[in-house]
C-alpha positions, 0 to 999 in steps of 0.5 A: 523350548516346549511351552507346555513343559511343566512349571511354564505355568501354560504362558505362551512366547509373550509371556501371556496366559494361554488358559482362559478365553482368549486362545487366539494369536497375540492383539497387535496392541498389546506388542506395540504396548509392550515395546512401548514400555521397553522405549520407555525404559530405555529412555528412562520413562516408566512403563505405561499402564492405562489406554493413554500411555498406550496411544502415546507408546503408538504415536513415538513409535510411528513418528520414528518410524517417519522420521527414519523413511525420511532421512532414509530417502533424503539420503538417497539424492544425488546429483550428476554434474553437466559434463559427467555420466554416472555409473549405476551398481546395485549389490555391485553389478552394472545396473545402467547409465544415468545423464547429469542432474539430479538422481534418486538411489536406494541408499545401501543398495546402490552405489554411483561412479561419476565418470567425466565425458568432457574433459580432455585429458593429458598423459606424458611420455618421455625416456631414452630409447634406441633408434633403428640405427643403433643411437639413443634419443631421448624422446618427449611425447603427449597425447590428449584423450576422451572418455566416449563410453563409460561403462567401458571405461569403468569395467573394460580393465582394472584402471584404463588410464594406466593402461593407455599409459603402458600402450603410449609407452609400447608404441612410442618405443616401437615406433623410434626402434624403426625411425632413423635418429636424424628423422627423430631429430630433424624433419621425421618428427611429423611422420614419427607423430603418424606412426605413434598414433596409429601404433596406439589406436592399433594396441588399444582397439582390443582392450575397448578401454572406451577413450578415444585419441584426440592428439598426439604432440611430439613435444621434444627430441634430443640426443644425448649430452655427450654428442649434444654438440654435434648434433646442434651444428646439425640441426643448425646447418639444416636449417641454414639451408632452408633460409638459404633455399628461402632467400633464393626463391625468393630473389628468384621471384623478384628477378624473374619478372625483370628478366620477363622485361628484359625479354621484351623489350629485346624482342621489340628492339629485334622487332624495330631493327628488323622493320628499319633493315627492311626499309632500308633495303626497300629503299635502296631497291627503289634507289636503284630502280629509279638508276636502271634507266639512267645507268641503262642510258649511260652506265659509265657516267651512272658508276662514276656518280655513285662511286663519288657518292658512295665515297662522300658518304664514307669519307664525311666522318674523317678527319683525312683530306684527299688532294689531286695533286695533279689537277689541283691548284697550290693554293687550296683552302681546308677546313680546320673548324670542321677537322677539329670538331670531327677530331673527338668523334674519332677518338672516341670511335678508336679505343685508347687500347687500339692506338699505338704508345708514344715512347721515346724511342719510336718516331711520333706520328705524322699528322695527314693533312700535315703531310699532305700540305709538305707533299704538295709543298715539294711538288710546287717548287719542283 
C-alpha cells in the first residue's frame, strides 16, 4: 500500500518518520538494533535502548553468522576411499570425477556418488536350458567383473549390475541353445565358457556400461534327475577311456626303450654272425687254396682224405660206431665211456616228441652198438 496515505503519520516502511531532517535511506545500525531487539525478545531478553545494547546486539549476530559459516564449511568435507572414485552431481547434473582422498563440496548443492573401482565382483547365473539336440540341462555359471569407467557405470543405464545380469542370462541361453548336451556335460565345457564370454561382451558393448569382464567360470552342468544315472555312467566311461589311454601311453613310453635296446642287440648279433661267417668262408677258401696244389698232384688221395676228415667231423658227435666187417678183426675195442658221455647230449638235441613211444604192442628198438656186436659175432662164427 502507499506510505503517504492518511493516518500513516508520514512513516516509512521501517516505522521511521519521514519528516524532519533525516530524509535519506535508513541507517544500518538502526536495522541491526531492531534485529537485535527482536532476537532478544525471542530469547526472553529486553530490548536494548542505549549504545551498549546496540554493540552487544551486533556482536551476537556476527557470532551467530560466523558459527553458521563454520558449520556449513565443515559439513562440506568428505573422504573418497583408496579403491573408489567419486561422481560429483551439482544441482543434479554431472560435474566431474574426484580422486581418492579428503575432498570438499558445497553442502546442499553438490551430491557425491562413490564408485568402487578395484573390487572384483561376482555375478552368478543358473537355470534349466534347452540344448541344440532338444535336451534339458541345468547350467551354473559365474562371471567376475570390475568397474573401469565410473561415469558410464552411473549414467549409461539405470542399473548397470542388473543390466549385466540380464545380458549374462541371455548370452548363456544363446550358447547352450547352440550346443549339444554331450558337449556341455563332457569335453566341450571350455568351448562353451569361451563362447559365453565372447557373446556377453558383444551384448554389453553397445550399452557402454563402464564394466570389464575379468573371468567367466563354468561351475556345473548336469542333466535332469530322471536321466542323471545314465549320464553318470557315460561320463565314468569317458573318464575310464582317458585313464586307459594314459596307462597305454605310459606303457608305450616304458616298453619303447627296451624294444630299441633289443633291436640294437639283434643288430649287433647279426653283424657278429655276419663277420663270423665271412671269416669262416675266408678260412675255408684259404684251406682249399692250400689243398689245391695237393689235389692237382694227387686228386684221388686228396679227395679220399677230405672225405675221411669230413666223416670224422660228422660222426664225432654221434653215438653210432661204424665197423668194417670185412677187413676188421674179431676182437674190437669200443670206447663205451665216451659213448655214454655223448648219449645225454644226443637226448637233449633230439626232441622227446620226435622219438617213438614205447608201447606193449611195438617191439623195443635195438641199440646200434648191440646190433653191431651181434652181427660181428655171427660173421665170426660163419
